C-alpha positions as CSV (number, residue, x, y, z in Angstrom):
1,M,85.1,102.7,103.4
2,S,85.9,105.8,105.4
3,V,88.7,106.5,103.0
4,I,86.3,106.6,100.1
5,R,83.9,108.9,102.0
6,S,86.7,111.3,103.0
7,I,88.0,111.6,99.5
8,D,84.5,112.1,98.0
9,L,83.2,114.5,100.7
10,N,86.3,116.6,101.3
11,L,87.2,117.5,97.8
12,P,86.8,121.2,97.0
13,K,84.2,122.3,94.4
14,A,85.6,123.0,91.0
15,T,86.0,126.6,90.3
16,P,87.3,128.3,87.1
17,A,91.0,128.9,87.2
18,S,92.2,132.5,87.5
19,P,94.7,133.7,84.9
20,A,97.2,134.4,87.7
21,G,97.3,130.7,88.6
22,P,96.3,128.8,91.8
23,T,96.6,130.5,95.1
24,G,98.7,129.1,98.0
25,A,95.6,127.6,99.7
26,Q,94.6,125.8,96.5
27,K,98.1,124.3,96.0
28,G,98.1,122.6,99.3
29,D,94.7,121.0,99.1
30,F,95.6,117.9,97.2
31,N,98.6,117.3,99.4
32,A,96.5,117.7,102.6
33,H,93.9,115.3,101.2
34,L,96.5,112.8,100.2
35,K,98.2,112.9,103.7
36,N,94.8,112.6,105.4
37,A,93.9,109.5,103.3
38,L,97.3,107.9,103.9
39,G,96.9,108.6,107.6
40,E,93.6,106.8,107.7
41,V,94.9,103.8,105.8
42,N,97.8,103.7,108.2
43,E,95.5,103.9,111.2
44,L,93.4,101.0,109.9
45,Q,96.5,98.9,109.4
46,Q,97.6,99.7,113.0
47,Q,94.1,98.8,114.4
48,A,94.2,95.5,112.5
49,E,97.7,94.7,113.9
50,Q,96.5,95.5,117.4
51,A,93.5,93.3,117.0
52,I,95.7,90.4,115.8
53,Q,98.1,90.9,118.7
54,Q,95.2,90.9,121.2
55,L,93.6,87.8,119.7
56,A,96.8,85.8,119.2
57,G,99.1,87.1,121.9
58,E,96.8,87.9,124.8
59,G,93.8,85.7,123.9
60,K,91.4,88.6,124.7
61,G,90.3,89.6,121.3
62,D,87.1,88.7,119.4
63,L,87.7,86.7,116.2
64,Q,84.9,88.5,114.3
65,E,86.1,91.9,115.2
66,T,89.6,91.0,114.3
67,M,88.6,89.7,110.9
68,I,86.5,92.9,110.3
69,A,89.5,95.1,111.2
70,I,91.8,93.0,108.9
71,E,89.3,93.3,106.0
72,K,88.9,97.1,106.5
73,A,92.7,97.5,106.4
74,D,93.0,95.3,103.3
75,V,90.2,97.1,101.4
76,S,91.6,100.5,102.3
77,F,95.1,99.5,101.3
78,R,93.9,98.1,97.9
79,L,91.9,101.3,97.3
80,M,95.0,103.4,98.1
81,M,97.1,101.3,95.7
82,Q,94.5,101.7,92.9
83,I,94.5,105.4,93.4
84,R,98.3,105.5,93.3
85,N,98.3,103.5,90.1
86,K,95.8,105.9,88.4
87,V,97.8,109.0,89.5
88,L,101.0,107.5,88.1
89,E,99.2,106.6,84.8
90,A,97.9,110.2,84.6
91,Y,101.4,111.6,85.3
92,Q,103.0,109.3,82.7
93,E,100.3,110.3,80.1
94,I,101.0,114.0,80.8
95,M,104.8,113.5,80.4
96,R,104.2,111.8,77.0
97,M,102.3,114.9,75.7
98,Q,104.2,117.1,73.2
99,V,104.1,120.8,73.9
């Protein structure tokens, strides 16, 4: 869920494009947001793995907390894959356009 909030809340406001094209700061915004979102998904995956290791290996973990961590990681990964699919579809549609 934090991935959804970070994507929704951190996007820059739409502004009219200048005739000269995007500036350097505007070019890197999508890349920075994408890396941030992927980092959060990776962090949730690692937290779930640690929770599993604590529960199964050490016997110190809480089953409910482990299941919550696993579900958070699963939902964030599924969201990331859906976003990836939409981006690829948009790219393919742009490539099919005739100029």
